[in-house]
C-alpha positions as CSV (number, residue, x, y, z in Angstrom):
1,M,160.6,36.0,115.7
2,S,158.2,35.5,113.3
3,F,157.1,37.9,110.5
4,Q,153.8,38.1,112.3
5,E,154.9,38.8,115.6
6,D,157.1,41.5,114.3
7,F,154.2,43.1,112.7
8,N,151.9,42.7,115.6
9,K,154.5,44.3,117.6
10,L,155.1,47.2,115.3
11,S,151.2,47.4,115.2
12,D,151.0,47.6,119.2
13,K,153.8,50.3,119.2
14,I,152.2,52.4,116.6
15,R,149.1,51.9,118.4
16,Q,150.7,53.0,121.5
17,Y,152.1,56.3,120.0
18,R,148.6,56.9,118.2
19,D,146.7,56.8,121.7
20,E,149.4,58.9,123.7
21,A,149.3,61.5,120.5
22,K,145.7,61.8,120.4
23,V,145.1,62.4,124.1
24,R,147.0,65.5,123.6
25,M,145.7,66.7,120.5
26,H,143.4,69.1,121.9
27,L,146.7,70.9,122.7
28,A,147.7,71.1,119.3
29,G,148.0,73.5,116.9
30,Q,146.7,73.3,113.4
31,E,149.8,72.2,111.6
32,A,149.7,69.2,114.0
33,K,146.3,68.4,113.5
34,D,146.6,68.3,109.6
35,E,149.5,66.4,110.3
36,W,147.4,64.1,112.4
37,E,144.6,63.9,109.6
38,E,147.3,62.4,107.0
39,L,148.7,59.6,109.4
40,E,144.8,58.8,110.3
41,Q,144.7,58.3,106.6
42,D,148.1,56.4,106.4
43,W,147.2,54.2,109.6
44,E,143.7,52.7,108.0
45,R,145.7,51.8,105.0
46,F,148.4,50.0,107.1
47,R,145.7,48.5,109.1
48,G,144.1,47.3,106.1
49,K,147.2,45.9,104.5
50,L,148.2,44.3,107.9
51,N,145.1,42.5,107.9
52,N,145.2,41.2,104.3
53,I,148.8,39.8,105.1
54,A,147.9,38.3,108.4
55,H,145.0,36.3,106.7
56,E,147.1,35.4,103.8
57,A,150.7,35.7,105.4
58,E,152.0,32.4,103.7
59,E,151.0,33.7,100.1
60,S,151.9,37.4,100.8
61,S,154.6,38.7,98.4
62,Q,157.9,39.6,99.8
63,E,157.2,43.0,98.0
64,A,154.0,43.4,99.7
65,R,155.6,42.8,103.2
66,E,158.3,45.0,102.5
67,H,155.5,47.8,101.7
68,A,153.8,46.8,104.5
69,R,156.9,47.5,107.0
70,K,158.0,50.7,105.3
71,L,154.5,52.3,105.6
72,G,154.5,50.9,109.3
73,E,157.7,52.6,110.0
74,S,156.9,55.7,108.4
75,L,153.5,55.6,110.4
76,R,155.5,55.0,113.8
77,E,158.0,57.9,113.1
78,G,154.9,60.3,112.3
79,Y,152.9,59.7,115.6
80,E,156.2,59.6,117.4
81,K,157.0,63.2,116.0
82,I,153.8,64.4,116.8
83,R,153.9,62.9,120.1
84,N,157.2,64.2,120.9
85,R,155.8,67.7,119.6
86,L,153.2,67.8,122.5
87,K,155.1,66.8,125.4
């Protein structure tokens, strides 16, 4: 699987977790809402990095790619945590 496909797959999984969590947010307490707001800021940074990397995939440094991957994994874990808490 190519680098771009890996990121697209990660982005799709994050989007799925995000959407599921968002549907359940009205049932959440303030702690989950605060955590959600922090994740939303990280989500915006991740999408920006992903867009930059996608447009400059050939020129993106390995360091930038790894940073984006780590941020993506952190987001996935955060949204998954909220989603699981709201089940």
